[in-house]
C-alpha positions as CSV (number, residue, x, y, z in Angstrom):
1,M,-0.4,2.5,-4.2
2,S,-1.4,2.6,-7.7
3,S,-0.5,-0.3,-9.9
4,A,-0.6,-0.7,-13.6
5,A,-3.5,-2.2,-15.4
6,T,-2.9,-5.0,-17.8
7,A,-4.3,-5.9,-21.4
8,P,-7.2,-8.1,-22.6
9,V,-5.9,-11.1,-24.5
10,A,-8.0,-13.2,-26.8
11,M,-7.8,-16.6,-25.1
12,V,-8.5,-15.4,-21.6
13,T,-12.1,-16.4,-21.3
14,D,-12.7,-17.0,-17.6
15,E,-13.3,-13.3,-16.8
16,D,-15.5,-13.9,-13.8
17,T,-12.8,-15.8,-12.0
18,L,-10.4,-13.1,-12.9
19,N,-12.6,-10.5,-11.3
20,D,-12.9,-12.7,-8.2
21,D,-9.2,-12.8,-7.9
22,A,-9.0,-9.0,-8.3
23,R,-11.2,-8.6,-5.2
24,K,-8.9,-10.6,-3.0
25,P,-6.7,-8.6,-0.5
26,G,-3.3,-7.7,-1.9
27,T,-4.2,-8.0,-5.5
28,D,-4.7,-5.3,-8.1
29,P,-8.3,-5.0,-9.4
30,A,-6.9,-4.0,-12.9
31,R,-5.9,-7.4,-14.2
32,K,-6.5,-6.9,-17.9
33,A,-4.1,-5.1,-20.2
34,N,-5.1,-1.7,-21.4
35,P,-6.7,-1.5,-24.8
36,G,-4.3,-0.5,-27.5
37,T,-1.2,-1.9,-25.7
38,L,-0.3,-4.3,-28.5
39,K,-0.8,-1.6,-31.1
40,R,1.5,0.8,-29.2
41,L,4.1,-1.9,-28.8
42,F,4.1,-2.6,-32.5
43,G,4.4,1.1,-33.1
44,Y,7.9,0.8,-31.4
45,I,8.7,-2.4,-33.3
46,M,7.8,-1.0,-36.7
47,K,10.4,1.8,-36.4
48,Y,12.7,-0.9,-37.7
49,K,10.6,-1.6,-40.8
50,V,13.4,-2.7,-43.1
51,R,14.7,-5.2,-40.6
52,I,11.2,-6.4,-39.8
53,V,10.6,-7.1,-43.5
54,I,13.8,-9.0,-43.8
55,I,13.0,-11.0,-40.7
56,V,9.5,-11.9,-41.9
57,V,10.9,-12.9,-45.3
58,S,13.5,-15.0,-43.6
59,I,11.0,-16.7,-41.3
60,I,8.8,-17.5,-44.4
61,L,11.9,-18.9,-46.2
62,A,12.8,-21.0,-43.2
63,A,9.3,-22.4,-42.9
64,V,9.0,-23.1,-46.7
65,A,12.4,-24.8,-46.6
66,Q,11.3,-27.0,-43.7
67,A,8.0,-27.9,-45.4
68,G,9.7,-28.3,-48.8
69,S,12.3,-30.7,-47.4
70,A,9.5,-32.9,-45.8
71,L,7.7,-32.8,-49.1
72,F,10.9,-33.7,-51.0
73,L,11.1,-36.9,-49.0
74,Q,8.3,-38.4,-51.1
75,T,10.2,-37.8,-54.3
76,L,13.5,-38.9,-52.8
77,I,12.0,-42.2,-51.6
78,D,9.6,-43.0,-54.4
79,R,11.7,-41.8,-57.4
80,Y,15.3,-42.2,-56.3
81,I,15.6,-44.8,-53.4
82,L,12.9,-47.5,-54.1
83,P,13.9,-47.8,-57.8
84,L,17.4,-48.7,-56.7
85,V,16.3,-51.5,-54.3
86,G,17.2,-54.9,-55.7
87,K,19.3,-53.7,-58.7
88,S,22.7,-55.3,-59.1
89,N,24.3,-52.3,-60.8
90,P,22.4,-49.3,-59.5
91,V,23.1,-45.8,-60.9
92,W,23.8,-43.5,-58.0
93,A,24.1,-40.2,-59.8
94,P,20.4,-39.2,-59.8
95,L,20.2,-40.0,-56.0
96,V,23.4,-38.0,-55.3
97,Q,22.0,-35.0,-57.3
98,A,18.7,-35.2,-55.4
99,L,20.6,-35.3,-52.0
100,V,22.6,-32.3,-53.1
101,L,19.4,-30.4,-54.0
102,M,17.9,-31.4,-50.7
103,G,21.1,-30.2,-48.9
104,C,20.8,-26.8,-50.7
105,L,17.2,-26.6,-49.5
106,Y,18.3,-27.2,-45.9
107,A,21.1,-24.7,-46.3
108,V,18.7,-22.0,-47.4
109,G,16.5,-22.7,-44.4
110,T,19.5,-22.7,-42.0
111,F,20.8,-19.3,-43.4
112,A,17.3,-17.8,-43.3
113,Q,16.9,-18.9,-39.7
114,W,20.4,-17.5,-38.8
115,L,19.6,-14.2,-40.5
116,F,16.3,-13.5,-38.8
117,N,17.8,-14.4,-35.4
118,F,20.8,-12.1,-36.1
119,L,18.6,-9.1,-37.1
120,L,16.2,-9.8,-34.2
121,V,18.8,-9.0,-31.6
122,D,19.2,-5.5,-33.1
123,V,15.4,-4.9,-33.2
124,E,14.9,-6.3,-29.7
125,Q,17.6,-4.2,-28.0
126,G,16.7,-1.1,-30.1
127,V,13.1,-1.3,-29.0
128,M,14.0,-1.8,-25.4
129,K,16.4,1.1,-25.5
130,T,13.8,3.4,-27.0
131,I,11.1,2.3,-24.5
132,R,13.5,2.9,-21.6
133,D,14.5,6.3,-23.0
134,D,10.9,7.3,-23.5
135,M,9.9,6.0,-20.1
136,F,12.6,7.8,-18.2
137,A,12.2,11.0,-20.3
138,H,8.5,11.1,-19.4
139,Q,9.2,10.3,-15.8
140,Q,11.2,13.5,-15.6
141,T,8.1,15.4,-16.6
142,L,5.9,13.9,-13.8
143,P,4.9,16.0,-10.8
144,I,6.1,15.3,-7.3
145,A,2.6,14.2,-6.5
146,Y,3.1,11.1,-8.8
147,F,6.0,9.9,-6.7
148,D,4.2,10.7,-3.5
149,T,1.4,8.4,-4.5
150,H,3.3,5.5,-6.2
151,E,5.7,3.1,-4.5
152,H,9.2,3.7,-5.7
153,G,10.0,0.0,-5.9
154,N,6.9,-0.5,-8.1
155,V,8.1,2.2,-10.4
156,M,11.6,0.6,-10.6
157,S,10.0,-2.8,-11.3
158,R,8.7,-1.3,-14.6
159,Y,12.3,-0.7,-15.7
160,T,13.5,-4.2,-14.8
161,N,10.9,-7.0,-14.6
162,D,8.4,-5.5,-17.0
163,T,10.9,-4.5,-19.6
164,D,12.6,-8.0,-19.3
165,T,9.3,-9.8,-20.0
166,L,8.8,-7.4,-22.9
167,R,12.2,-8.2,-24.3
168,Q,11.6,-11.9,-24.1
169,A,8.3,-11.4,-26.0
170,I,10.0,-9.4,-28.8
171,S,13.0,-11.7,-29.1
172,Q,11.2,-15.0,-28.6
173,S,7.5,-15.1,-28.4
174,F,6.5,-12.9,-31.3
175,P,9.0,-14.4,-33.8
176,Q,8.2,-17.9,-32.5
177,M,4.5,-17.4,-33.0
178,L,5.0,-16.0,-36.5
179,S,7.4,-18.7,-37.4
180,S,5.1,-21.4,-36.0
181,G,2.1,-20.0,-37.9
182,V,4.0,-19.9,-41.2
183,T,5.4,-23.4,-40.6
184,A,2.0,-24.8,-39.8
185,L,0.5,-23.1,-42.9
186,A,3.3,-24.4,-45.1
187,A,2.9,-27.9,-43.6
188,L,-0.9,-27.8,-44.2
189,I,-0.5,-26.8,-47.9
190,A,2.1,-29.5,-48.3
191,M,-0.2,-32.1,-46.8
192,L,-3.1,-31.0,-49.0
193,Y,-0.7,-31.4,-52.0
194,L,-0.1,-35.0,-51.0
195,S,-3.4,-36.1,-49.5
196,V,-6.7,-34.4,-48.8
197,P,-8.2,-37.2,-46.7
198,Y,-5.2,-37.5,-44.5
199,T,-5.1,-33.7,-44.1
200,L,-8.8,-33.7,-42.9
201,F,-7.9,-36.4,-40.4
202,V,-5.1,-34.2,-39.0
203,L,-7.3,-31.1,-38.9
204,V,-9.9,-33.0,-36.8
205,F,-7.3,-34.2,-34.4
206,S,-5.8,-30.7,-34.2
207,A,-9.2,-29.2,-33.4
208,L,-9.3,-31.5,-30.3
209,L,-5.8,-30.4,-29.4
210,V,-6.7,-26.7,-29.7
211,L,-9.7,-27.2,-27.4
212,I,-7.5,-28.7,-24.7
213,L,-4.9,-26.0,-25.1
214,R,-7.5,-23.3,-24.9
215,V,-8.4,-24.4,-21.4
216,L,-4.8,-24.6,-20.3
217,V,-3.8,-21.2,-21.8
218,S,-6.8,-19.4,-20.4
219,R,-5.9,-20.5,-16.9
220,S,-2.1,-20.0,-17.1
221,G,-2.5,-16.6,-18.8
222,R,-4.6,-15.2,-16.0
223,Y,-2.1,-16.2,-13.4
224,F,0.9,-14.9,-15.5
225,V,-0.7,-11.5,-15.5
226,K,-1.3,-11.7,-11.7
227,Q,2.3,-12.9,-11.2
228,Q,3.6,-9.7,-12.9
229,Q,1.6,-7.6,-10.5
230,E,2.6,-9.5,-7.4
231,L,6.3,-9.3,-8.5
232,G,6.1,-5.5,-8.6
233,D,4.5,-5.5,-5.1
234,V,7.3,-7.7,-3.7
235,N,10.0,-5.4,-5.3
236,A,8.4,-2.3,-3.9
237,F,8.3,-3.9,-0.4
238,V,12.0,-5.1,-0.6
239,E,13.1,-1.6,-1.7
240,E,11.2,-0.1,1.2
241,A,12.7,-2.6,3.6
242,V,16.2,-2.0,2.5
243,N,15.9,1.8,2.8
244,G,14.4,1.4,6.2
245,Q,16.7,-1.3,7.5
246,K,18.1,0.8,10.4
247,V,14.6,1.6,11.6
248,V,13.6,-2.0,11.3
249,K,16.5,-3.1,13.6
250,V,16.1,-0.2,16.0
251,F,12.5,-1.2,16.7
252,N,13.1,-5.0,16.6
253,H,10.6,-5.1,13.7
254,E,12.3,-8.0,11.9
255,D,9.7,-10.6,12.7
256,A,6.8,-8.3,11.6
257,M,8.7,-7.3,8.4
258,Q,9.4,-11.0,7.7
259,A,5.7,-11.9,8.2
260,D,4.7,-9.1,5.9
261,F,7.2,-10.1,3.3
262,D,6.2,-13.8,3.6
263,A,2.5,-12.9,2.9
264,R,3.5,-10.9,-0.2
265,N,5.9,-13.6,-1.3
266,D,3.2,-16.3,-0.8
267,R,0.9,-14.4,-3.1
268,L,3.7,-14.2,-5.7
269,Y,4.4,-17.9,-5.1
270,D,0.7,-18.9,-5.5
271,A,0.4,-16.8,-8.8
272,S,3.7,-18.1,-10.2
273,T,3.0,-21.7,-9.3
274,A,-0.5,-21.6,-10.8
275,A,0.8,-19.9,-14.0
276,N,3.8,-22.2,-14.5
277,T,1.8,-25.3,-13.5
278,Y,-0.6,-24.7,-16.4
279,G,2.1,-23.3,-18.6
280,N,4.6,-26.2,-18.1
281,V,2.1,-28.9,-19.0
282,T,1.3,-27.3,-22.4
283,M,4.2,-28.7,-24.3
284,P,4.0,-32.2,-22.7
285,V,0.3,-32.3,-23.6
286,V,1.1,-31.2,-27.2
287,G,4.0,-33.6,-27.4
288,N,2.1,-36.6,-26.2
289,L,-0.9,-35.9,-28.4
290,G,1.6,-35.4,-31.3
291,Y,3.0,-38.8,-30.6
292,L,-0.5,-40.2,-30.5
293,L,-1.2,-38.6,-33.9
294,Y,2.1,-40.0,-35.2
295,V,1.2,-43.5,-34.1
296,L,-2.3,-43.2,-35.6
297,S,-0.8,-41.8,-38.8
298,A,1.6,-44.7,-39.0
299,V,-1.2,-47.3,-38.5
300,F,-3.2,-45.4,-41.1
301,G,-0.2,-45.4,-43.5
302,G,0.5,-49.1,-43.0
303,L,-3.1,-50.1,-43.7
304,A,-3.2,-47.7,-46.7
305,I,-0.1,-49.2,-48.3
306,L,-1.1,-52.8,-47.5
307,G,-4.7,-52.3,-48.7
308,N,-3.5,-50.3,-51.7
309,W,-6.0,-47.5,-50.7
310,G,-6.8,-44.8,-53.2
311,N,-5.6,-41.3,-52.5
312,F,-6.2,-37.8,-53.9
313,G,-4.4,-34.5,-53.4
314,L,-4.1,-31.2,-55.1
315,T,-2.1,-32.7,-57.9
316,G,-4.5,-35.5,-58.7
317,V,-5.7,-39.0,-57.9
318,G,-3.5,-42.1,-57.1
319,V,-2.6,-44.5,-54.3
320,Y,-0.7,-44.1,-51.1
321,S,3.1,-44.8,-51.6
322,L,5.7,-45.4,-49.0
323,G,7.3,-42.0,-49.8
324,T,3.9,-40.3,-49.5
325,I,3.3,-41.8,-46.0
326,I,6.7,-40.9,-44.7
327,S,6.3,-37.3,-45.9
328,L,2.8,-37.1,-44.4
329,L,4.2,-38.4,-41.1
330,T,6.9,-35.7,-41.1
331,L,4.5,-33.0,-42.1
332,S,1.9,-33.9,-39.4
333,R,4.6,-33.2,-36.8
334,S,5.5,-30.0,-38.5
335,F,1.8,-29.0,-38.3
336,T,1.0,-30.0,-34.7
337,N,4.2,-28.9,-33.0
338,P,3.7,-25.2,-34.0
339,I,0.2,-25.3,-32.4
340,G,1.8,-26.2,-29.0
341,Q,4.6,-23.6,-29.5
342,V,2.0,-20.9,-30.2
343,S,0.0,-21.8,-27.2
344,Q,3.1,-21.8,-25.0
345,Q,4.3,-18.5,-26.3
346,F,0.8,-17.1,-25.9
347,T,1.1,-17.1,-22.1
348,M,4.4,-15.3,-22.4
349,V,2.8,-12.7,-24.7
350,M,0.1,-12.2,-22.1
351,M,2.7,-11.6,-19.4
352,A,4.6,-9.2,-21.7
353,L,1.4,-7.3,-22.5
354,A,0.8,-7.0,-18.7
355,G,4.3,-5.6,-18.4
356,A,3.9,-3.3,-21.4
357,S,0.6,-2.1,-20.0
358,R,2.4,-1.1,-16.8
359,I,5.1,0.6,-18.7
360,F,2.6,2.6,-20.9
361,E,0.7,3.5,-17.7
362,L,3.7,5.3,-16.5
363,M,4.2,6.9,-19.9
364,D,0.5,8.0,-19.9
365,A,0.7,9.5,-16.4
366,Q,-0.3,13.2,-16.6
367,P,2.9,15.2,-16.9
368,E,3.5,18.3,-14.8
369,T,1.6,21.2,-16.4
370,D,3.2,24.5,-16.7
371,E,1.1,27.4,-18.0
372,G,3.7,30.0,-16.9
373,T,5.2,32.4,-19.4
374,V,7.4,34.6,-17.2
375,T,11.1,33.7,-17.5
376,L,14.2,34.5,-15.5
377,V,16.9,36.6,-17.3
378,N,20.2,38.3,-16.4
379,V,20.1,42.0,-16.4
380,E,22.4,44.9,-16.0
381,L,21.2,47.3,-13.3
382,G,21.5,51.0,-13.9
383,S,23.0,53.4,-11.3
384,D,19.6,54.4,-10.2
385,G,18.9,50.8,-9.1
386,R,15.8,50.6,-11.2
387,T,16.8,50.7,-14.9
388,M,17.3,47.2,-16.2
389,T,18.8,45.9,-19.5
390,E,18.5,42.3,-20.4
391,T,21.9,40.7,-21.2
392,D,23.4,37.2,-21.8
393,R,26.3,38.0,-19.5
394,V,26.2,36.8,-15.9
395,T,25.9,40.0,-13.9
396,G,24.6,38.8,-10.5
397,H,21.3,40.6,-11.1
398,W,18.2,38.8,-12.2
399,A,14.8,39.9,-13.5
400,W,11.5,38.3,-14.3
401,K,10.7,38.8,-18.0
402,R,7.0,38.9,-19.1
403,E,5.9,38.0,-22.6
404,A,5.2,40.8,-25.0
405,S,1.5,40.8,-24.4
406,D,1.8,41.0,-20.6
407,D,2.7,44.4,-19.0
408,G,1.9,43.2,-15.5
409,T,-1.8,44.0,-15.4
410,R,-2.8,40.3,-15.3
411,S,-1.5,39.8,-11.8
412,R,-3.1,43.0,-10.6
413,E,-6.5,42.0,-12.2
414,A,-6.3,38.6,-10.5
415,A,-5.6,40.2,-7.2
416,R,-9.0,42.0,-7.2
417,K,-10.7,38.7,-6.3
418,L,-8.9,38.6,-3.0
419,S,-10.2,39.5,0.4
420,P,-9.6,43.1,1.5
421,K,-6.7,42.1,3.8
422,A,-5.1,39.9,1.1
423,L,-5.7,42.5,-1.6
424,E,-3.8,45.1,0.5
425,V,-0.8,42.7,0.8
426,A,-0.9,42.1,-2.9
427,Q,-1.1,45.8,-3.8
428,K,1.9,46.6,-1.6
429,A,3.8,43.8,-3.4
430,H,3.0,45.5,-6.8
431,E,3.9,48.9,-5.4
432,Q,7.3,47.8,-4.0
433,A,8.2,45.8,-7.1
434,V,11.0,47.3,-9.2
435,T,9.6,47.2,-12.7
436,S,10.9,48.5,-16.0
437,S,9.1,51.4,-17.7
438,N,7.4,49.0,-20.2
439,G,6.3,46.7,-17.4
440,R,8.0,43.6,-18.9
441,L,11.0,43.4,-16.6
442,T,10.7,43.1,-12.8
443,L,13.8,42.9,-10.6
444,L,14.1,39.6,-8.7
445,R,14.4,40.7,-5.1
446,G,12.8,37.8,-3.2
447,D,9.6,39.4,-2.1
448,V,7.2,36.5,-1.4
449,R,3.6,36.9,-0.4
450,F,0.8,34.4,0.4
451,T,-2.7,35.9,-0.2
452,D,-5.9,34.0,0.9
453,V,-4.1,30.7,0.2
454,T,-6.1,27.5,0.8
455,F,-4.6,24.1,-0.2
456,G,-5.0,20.4,0.4
457,Y,-3.2,17.4,-1.1
458,D,-6.7,16.1,-1.2
459,P,-8.9,19.1,-2.1
460,A,-11.6,17.9,0.1
461,K,-9.3,18.0,3.1
462,P,-7.5,21.4,3.2
463,V,-4.1,21.5,5.0
464,L,-3.8,25.3,4.8
465,H,-6.7,27.6,5.5
466,D,-6.8,31.2,4.2
467,I,-3.1,31.9,4.7
468,T,-2.0,35.5,4.2
469,W,1.5,36.6,5.0
470,F,4.5,38.2,3.4
471,A,8.3,38.0,3.4
472,K,10.2,41.1,2.4
473,P,13.4,40.9,0.4
474,G,16.3,39.7,2.5
475,Q,14.2,38.6,5.4
476,K,14.7,35.4,7.3
477,I,11.3,33.8,7.9
478,A,11.0,30.9,10.3
479,L,8.0,28.6,10.2
480,V,7.4,26.9,13.6
481,G,4.7,24.5,14.6
482,A,3.8,20.9,15.4
483,T,4.2,18.1,12.9
484,G,1.4,18.4,10.3
485,A,0.9,22.1,10.9
486,G,1.6,22.9,7.3
487,K,5.2,24.1,7.4
488,T,6.6,22.0,4.6
489,T,3.4,22.4,2.6
490,I,4.1,26.1,2.4
491,T,7.6,25.5,0.9
492,N,6.1,23.0,-1.5
493,L,3.7,25.7,-2.7
494,I,6.4,28.3,-3.1
495,N,8.4,26.2,-5.6
496,R,5.2,24.9,-7.2
497,F,5.6,21.2,-6.4
498,Y,1.9,21.7,-5.9
499,D,-0.4,24.5,-6.9
500,V,-2.8,26.3,-4.6
501,Q,-6.5,25.6,-5.0
502,E,-7.6,29.1,-3.8
503,G,-5.8,32.4,-3.4
504,M,-2.4,33.5,-4.9
505,I,1.3,33.4,-4.2
506,L,3.1,36.4,-5.4
507,Y,6.8,36.5,-6.1
508,D,8.0,40.1,-6.6
509,G,4.4,41.0,-7.3
510,I,4.0,38.2,-9.9
511,N,1.6,35.3,-9.5
512,V,3.9,32.2,-9.3
513,K,1.4,30.4,-11.6
514,G,2.5,32.7,-14.3
515,I,6.2,31.9,-13.9
516,R,7.7,29.0,-15.7
517,K,8.5,26.3,-13.2
518,P,12.1,25.8,-14.3
519,D,12.8,29.5,-13.9
520,L,10.9,29.7,-10.6
521,R,12.9,26.8,-9.1
522,R,16.2,28.2,-10.4
523,S,15.5,31.2,-8.2
524,L,15.0,29.1,-5.1
525,G,17.7,27.1,-3.4
526,I,16.5,24.2,-1.2
527,V,18.4,22.3,1.6
528,L,16.4,19.4,2.9
529,Q,16.6,17.3,6.0
530,D,17.0,14.2,3.9
531,V,20.2,14.6,1.9
532,N,20.4,12.9,-1.5
533,L,23.9,12.5,-2.8
534,F,24.6,10.9,-6.2
535,T,27.2,8.4,-7.3
536,G,30.1,10.5,-8.5
537,T,32.8,12.7,-7.0
538,V,32.3,15.3,-4.3
539,M,32.9,18.0,-7.0
540,D,30.1,16.4,-9.2
541,N,27.7,16.5,-6.2
542,I,28.4,20.2,-5.5
543,R,28.1,21.0,-9.2
544,Y,24.7,19.4,-9.3
545,G,23.4,22.8,-8.1
546,K,24.8,24.5,-11.3
547,L,25.8,22.1,-14.0
548,D,28.0,24.7,-15.8
549,A,29.8,25.8,-12.6
550,T,33.6,25.7,-12.8
551,D,35.8,23.9,-10.2
552,E,36.7,27.2,-8.7
553,E,33.1,28.1,-8.2
554,C,32.4,24.8,-6.5
555,I,35.4,25.2,-4.2
556,A,34.3,28.8,-3.4
557,A,30.8,27.5,-2.5
558,A,32.3,24.8,-0.3
559,K,34.5,27.4,1.5
560,L,31.5,29.7,2.0
561,T,29.5,26.9,3.7
562,N,32.4,25.5,5.8
563,A,32.6,22.3,3.8
564,D,36.0,22.9,2.3
565,S,38.1,21.8,5.3
566,F,36.6,18.3,5.7
567,I,36.5,17.7,1.9
568,R,40.2,18.3,1.6
569,M,40.8,15.7,4.3
570,L,39.0,13.0,2.2
571,P,41.3,10.5,0.4
572,E,41.0,12.2,-3.0
573,G,39.7,15.5,-1.8
574,Y,37.2,17.0,-4.2
575,N,37.8,14.0,-6.5
576,T,36.7,11.4,-3.9
577,V,34.0,9.2,-5.4
578,L,30.9,8.9,-3.3
579,E,28.7,5.8,-3.6
580,G,25.6,4.6,-1.8
581,D,24.3,8.1,-1.2
582,G,27.5,9.1,0.5
583,S,27.4,6.3,3.0
584,G,31.1,6.9,4.0
585,L,30.3,10.4,5.3
586,S,28.7,11.5,8.5
587,Q,25.3,13.1,8.4
588,G,26.8,16.5,9.1
589,Q,29.3,16.1,6.2
590,R,26.6,15.0,3.8
591,Q,24.5,18.0,4.9
592,L,27.4,20.4,4.3
593,I,27.8,19.1,0.8
594,S,24.1,19.7,0.1
595,I,24.4,23.3,1.5
596,A,27.4,23.8,-0.8
597,R,25.3,22.5,-3.7
598,A,22.7,25.1,-2.9
599,A,25.4,27.8,-2.6
600,V,27.0,27.2,-6.0
601,A,23.5,27.8,-7.6
602,N,23.6,31.3,-5.9
603,P,19.8,31.5,-5.6
604,P,18.1,34.8,-4.6
605,A,15.9,32.9,-2.2
606,L,16.5,29.9,0.0
607,I,14.4,27.2,1.7
608,L,15.9,25.3,4.6
609,D,13.6,22.4,5.6
610,E,14.7,20.9,8.9
611,A,18.3,21.1,7.6
612,T,19.9,20.6,11.0
613,S,17.4,18.4,12.8
614,S,19.2,15.1,12.2
615,I,22.7,16.1,13.3
616,D,24.2,16.5,16.8
617,T,24.4,19.9,18.5
618,R,28.2,20.3,18.0
619,T,28.0,19.6,14.3
620,E,25.0,21.8,14.1
621,A,27.1,24.8,15.0
622,V,29.4,24.2,12.0
623,V,26.5,23.5,9.7
624,Q,24.6,26.5,11.0
625,A,27.6,28.8,10.4
626,G,27.8,27.5,6.9
627,M,24.1,28.2,6.4
628,D,24.4,31.7,7.9
629,N,27.1,32.5,5.3
630,L,24.8,31.2,2.6
631,M,21.8,33.2,3.9
632,Q,23.4,36.6,3.7
633,G,21.4,38.9,1.4
634,R,18.8,36.4,0.5
635,T,15.1,35.9,1.4
636,V,15.2,32.7,3.5
637,F,12.5,30.4,4.7
638,V,13.5,28.2,7.6
639,I,11.6,25.2,9.0
640,A,12.9,24.0,12.3
641,H,11.9,22.1,15.4
642,R,14.9,23.3,17.3
643,L,13.7,26.8,18.3
644,S,17.3,27.8,19.2
645,T,18.1,27.9,15.5
646,V,15.4,30.5,14.7
647,R,16.0,33.1,17.3
648,N,17.8,35.4,14.9
649,S,15.0,35.2,12.3
650,D,13.4,38.5,11.3
651,V,10.0,37.0,11.5
652,I,8.8,33.8,13.2
653,M,5.4,32.4,12.2
654,V,3.7,29.9,14.4
655,L,1.4,27.5,12.5
656,D,-1.3,25.3,14.0
657,H,-3.5,23.0,11.9
658,G,-2.9,25.0,8.7
659,R,-3.4,28.5,10.2
660,I,-1.0,31.2,11.3
661,I,-1.8,31.8,14.9
662,E,1.2,34.0,15.8
663,R,3.7,36.2,13.9
664,G,6.6,38.4,15.1
665,S,10.3,38.4,16.1
666,H,11.6,36.1,18.8
667,D,11.5,38.9,21.4
668,E,8.0,40.0,20.4
669,L,6.6,36.5,20.7
670,I,8.3,35.8,24.0
671,A,6.8,39.0,25.3
672,E,3.4,38.0,24.2
673,K,3.7,34.8,26.2
674,G,1.5,32.9,23.7
675,E,2.1,29.5,22.1
676,Y,5.6,30.3,20.9
677,Y,6.6,31.3,24.4
678,Q,5.2,28.0,25.7
679,L,7.1,26.1,23.0
680,Y,10.3,27.9,23.6
681,T,10.2,27.5,27.4
682,G,9.1,23.8,27.1
683,S,5.7,24.3,28.6
684,L,4.2,23.0,25.3
685,E,5.7,20.2,23.2
686,L,5.9,20.2,19.4
687,E,3.6,17.2,18.9
């Protein structure tokens, strides 16, 4: 399955090793973050410009207050404390005033720090909300093919793990790095103000510290990115294992699943251990080297004071005083500690960029295209059955409405490229279509025709080969054949989950590629073998088929499909809350709710994809009766393995390896004694 790529970060230098890791089994070759990830991320952050400005100013004030307080120590000691030493009647007022001033400086720094942390929460949560909103909104535009080719657990991991690492970066890493940078700069300026020689000594020592940290960060950063990928892989596997738990137990597959999980978890363990091993030693290394600098500085200061060494700073030339040395000792810590903090946060930023890159990869996935212009509208039908007038009122009659520049000739022109047989099918569709005098309105009747259709999920490997067939309005068409024959593929093409590579599909004489997908799908009801119920009441789940349906319409749909009787026996009836995909209901009950959901939409055409294959024969009779009620007066496509359920179909089409090999009614196909006859009598298995 596709995984997200992740973004280049400046301090990752061991690219060859990274590429070697990418080639190992179970790892994603795209380990770097996508170019522009940081820029896009800051695009979201800068939507809060006013707050960001206040936060930056507050960070600067806090850093200046910290450096200023350290610088003030020199004045405090040299001007206010040392002059009082040994005096019998010292005057304390100047010292008290100095301490009050120093307290005010600390208060300003404390308030500034509180303010930027307070505002940061709003920015952090606001950015996360906007990103999640954008991510989910874009996800709704993605084609079915995206979800067919991406692990669902991996997609979900982008909403959880990746957004969480991003949140930590916005709330901690980015502010900490800015704060550390400003603090180090303020400390550097303060040190230069007091002593240029001492500052040069600290800079040389810090250069050594940076070289050591560069090695640690480059190694930990690589593994933090890898960790994020492996975490998504583990989540995807767990989600798959939970969904398939019954199958796992039925086939005693626990040991194999455990071994597979252990292998994936071991890769996550290796990446996490390597990342955190290097990451966790960063601060101890910085701390110990900082203490070493502190000791060396203290020795330097002691020798300077005892030797009465000369000194020069930005303010002039003099000698080292006790206050100067104490301030320099404090400032050196304020300078070196931020270096370690930046290096530690840098690995977290790399991991966040990896997560952001995965998030933006989902946002950049190609949305479902829709070049259709034909829409579905309500019409009032004249007494002659052909005159149509568009209306906003629900009339029970629908029509396809073309744009002003299209009078229907586009579909006819496109049909001329078809083979003679397919062209004849297409021409009959146009002849039989009920169209207004200006050619813009075509009555929705449910006439569906495949003409020279060739399709493959992989274009190089066609699943359907030159399919040509038609379904007249109100007919019940059954698709029969072995697994993989192309039955479900045909229904996927009708509602444009996928588009054909060659040929045309005509709906009431209109090329379905010219119909807007939402309008096309509104005209098609679908009942699948795998029922999806959502957390909410039974009424909410039925209303999912038509969001503006009234309670009375939902109840009427349930009665039509034989679901009303069992629903009223539930604890709260239609207000019973379903959770866990309706886990408290039987498979037949869940299927009846899904059929009622299709019924409330009242679609002109209906697709039943193995709708009764997973329920017992007795329940099937109830469900089948409900479906029979729903099928009245509609064009229906039925996919079924149980041939007993398709006997009453108007037309049965037998598919084999993407080709229609037989077509006719049940009696006609039995009389032919071909493949359908062998399937029906059990001489040939559907395999």
